[in-house]
Structure formats: C-alpha cells, structure tokens
N, C-alpha and C positions, 0 to 999 in steps of 0.2 A: 390414472393411467400414464404409463410411462413407455420408453422405447425398449427397456428391457426388464422393469418390473411391472407386472400387468399389463402387458402390451393389449392391443386390440386385435379383431379377428380380421383384419382386411387381407393379411397373407393368405390364410385359407380361403376367404372369399373369392380371391383371384383364382384358385384351384376350381372353386366349384363353377365360376364363370366361363372355364376353359371349354374347348370344343370335347376334350378327351378327360373323363373324370371318371376314376375307379373308386368306388367306397370301400374305403379301409377302416371305417369306424369301428369295425369288429374288434380293432386293435384297443380302442377305448374301453370297450368291456373287459378286456384282459387287463389293464393298466387299473381300473377300477377295483378288480378282484385283488389286487397286490397292494394296494394304498395301506400304508400303515403297517406293513408285514416285513417280515425278514427279507421278501424277494422284490421289495420296492425299488430297487436299484437295478436298472434294465440297460443293457449296451446291445445296440442293434448295429451289426457288422456286416454290411452288405456291398456288392460292387457299387461303382457310379450308376446313375440313371435308375435308380431302383424304387425312387419313390421316398428315400428316406427323409429329405427337408421337408416334403409336402405333408408327410407324417407328423413329424415334429410341429409344423405349423398348425395341424388339426388338433393335436393334444394343447396346443397352447392355447387356440380359440377356445377348447372345451373348458380348460380348467382355469383360465386368467379371471381375476376378479375385475378386471379393467374393461370388459365389455358383457353384453348381453347376448350369449349366441343360440338362445332356443330356437329361434326362426329360422337360423343357418343350419341348424342339424334336424330340423323338424320333418324333411322328406328322406333323411338317410336311415341306415338300418339302426343305429344306436339308440334313436329315438323310441324303438319299441321296447327297449331293454326297460326292466322294472326299475333299475337304479339311475335311469339318466339323469334325473332331475336332481337327483341326490348330491351328487357331484359338480353338477354343471356351474361354472363361474364361481367355485365357492374357495378357490385358493390363492395366496399369493404366489403368483408364479414370474419365476425368472427365465426368460429365453436367451441363449446367447448363441450366436453363429460365431465361432472361434476364426474361420476363415475371413469375416469381415474384420475382426480384430488383429489378425496377423497383418492383413494388408495396409493397416496404419501404424504397424510397429517396426522397429528394426531387429528386434529378438524378442526370445521367449519373456525375458524379464520385464522388459517395454510392456508386452502384451499382459502379463498378470497384473502389472499395476494399473493400465487403463482398465482392465475389468473390475477391479477391486474397485478404482475412484467414481466409476460410472455407476456400479451398483450401489455402493454407499450413498452417492449423491441422490439416486432415485429413492433410496430407504429414507433418507433424511427428509426429503422433499413429501412422500407419502404418508410419513409419521414423525410430523414436528412435534408432538407431545412426547415422544419416548426420550427418557433420560438415557442415552447412550454411554456404555461405562468407558467405550473406546472406540471413538468415531472413525479411527482409521483401520479397524480389525473387523473384516468383513464377516466372518464365522459369528464373532463376539457381538456385532449388529444384528445380524439376522435372530440370534439369541434373545437378546433384547427385544426385537419387534415380536417374536412369537409370545414372550412372557407379556407383553402389553396385551397383545390382539389376541391371543390363543387361535391364532389362525394359521395353520402348518404351510409350508413352502413346497410347491413344486419347482423342480430346477429341471431344465431342459438344455441340452448343449447339442447343436449341431456341428457337425466337423470336429468333433474332440481331438481327432488325430492328426489334422492337418500340421501342428505344431510339430510332431514328432517326424512327419514325413518331410518337412522342410528344415530339419536340424541335425547335425553332427554332434552338438555340443551335449555329452550324455549329463553334464553336471545340470545344466540348465534344463534338459528332458527331465530329470530327476526331480528337480524342484517344481515344475509343471505337473508331474503325476502327485506328488505332495499336495499340490493346490488342490488337483481333484479329488484326493483322499479326503481332504479336510471338509470338502463340501458334501461328500456323499458316505463316507465311511468312517470318519471320526467320531468318537462318543459324543462330541458335543452336537454334531449335526444330527444325531439319532432323534434327539427330542423335538427340532422343528421340521424334518424333513417327511413330507409325507410320500413322495416320489421322485427319483432320480432317472433321467431318460436321457442318454447319450447315443448319437449316431456317428459311424464314421466307416472307413473301407478296410481299416487294420483289424487283427484280432484284440481283445482287449490286454492291456499291458498287467 
C-alpha cells in the first residue's frame, strides 16, 4: 500500500462518514463494463462541486489492491451487482491529484518529473524482485511490473486539466499532453492498462 500506488480507502471512507452522501456506485458498474475494452479510457468533464473527486476516490477504493473495501461498499448499490466481487480490490491502482502536484512544482516540467519519480519509487518498493529495464522510464517500468505480476493497472487522475488552466507555455502544455497520451493511448500502455479515468472542468484536449 502506498500513497499513489495502491492507496487505501480512507478518502472514500470520509465521504461515507459525511452528513450528506449520494450513492454514485452505479458508476462502478459502468467502469467494470468497459474494463479491458477500447472504451476503457474515460474523461469526466464537469463543473466544480459536481462530486468528481469523490467519485475518483470511490473508484480508487474499489479497484486498489492496497485495501479491502468489501465492507465499505456492502450497503451501497454496487454490492448487489453480480460482478461486484469480481473486480473488487484486484488491480494495481495509481491515483494522482494533479492539483497537489502543481502546488509543489514551479512549472509543468517539474510536475511531470515529480509524478514520474514518486510513482517509480512506489513501483520499486512494491515490486523489489522485478528486473526493471530502465528505472527512470515510468511507462517501461509499468510494463515490467505487468510482465512480472500479470496484474493490469487502473490509472485515475483527478484535476487533470489544472496544468492547462494555469499555464500559457504551449510547448510545456504539449509535453504534458504527450505524457498523458503515453499513459493512456500509447501502444505500450495498451498491454497493461485496464482502465484510465480522468476528471477536470475543461473539455478533453
């Protein structure tokens, strides 16, 4: 269990503990239906205060191998679905909130480097026996982990567009979009990605 790779379910637990909670676990039924398909990449573009982060935390709690969330979901709609336990906590899940990374970075380049270093560190910690071909290449390392574990990845990115909203440097924005492309749409990622889910307030680029 890590902070970014296979996090726990505490953030979703906070939502359930709140005075107002709306059951959005029907979304899980949909994401389960598109796992390992050509429709596995999802962008949720909605206004602020729409519950996007809560839904991202919910998906993380459901898919992450870093926790046992059966009891957490037991009284929610998804628990009645026939495939509820089939996918529950079965995936190497990476959760990134880009707003958090942006607040600790001076520019987009630093943000991408911070993401790469942090996720690589947790991959190496979780899989010490993997013979990484290039420990500095995130996509290559995810491929290596998948080849070793045969466990696909679920990648969830909250506030994906905060970088674009806060930068006028089109060259760096383009590099950031290439980074996202390498995670979700490149040929290399197709082998190890079960689901890609990103949220933001802008239309997808």
